[in-house]
C-alpha positions, 0 to 999 in steps of 0.5 A: 432406827432402820427407816431410810428417811431419804428413800421415804421422802415425802411419802406418808403411811399410816397403819392400824396394826392388830396383833391377832393373838392378843387383840392389841392395836397399835398405830404406826405412821410415817410422815416427813421421813420419820416413823411414829408408833402409839398404843391404840388405833390412829385417830381419823384426823391424825394424818391426811391419809386414812390408817390402813388395817393390818392384822398379824401375829407378833411372830409374823411381824418379827419374821417379816422384819428380819427377812425370815419370811416374805410377805407372799409367804405370810399371806399364803399362811394366813398369818397376815391380812388387810392392806398387805401390799402397802405394808410391804411397801413400808417394810421395803423402806427399812434398811437391813444391816449386817449383824456381824459388822466390825465394831472396831476396825484396824 
């Protein structure tokens, strides 16, 4: 997992992600430094915070996660909408690893 639990600390995040090409909704929450996801919207009583809505395409999510585009570019192209600032904060708490790391070092 790429979530940096130490960086997250005691912050809590909750999102209902709607994929615009399929209409599917997924709940995403971070609590106690752990990220959880589930099919369907997050129930109102699931956390002490309200789940924020974010609508985007699956391709946009992947592009944001791998750093191919920025949140600003995604918003400008209308491929994401909703509470993008809070979602960008969460994405900023994900570690990025070098893809070409050495598996065995001499």
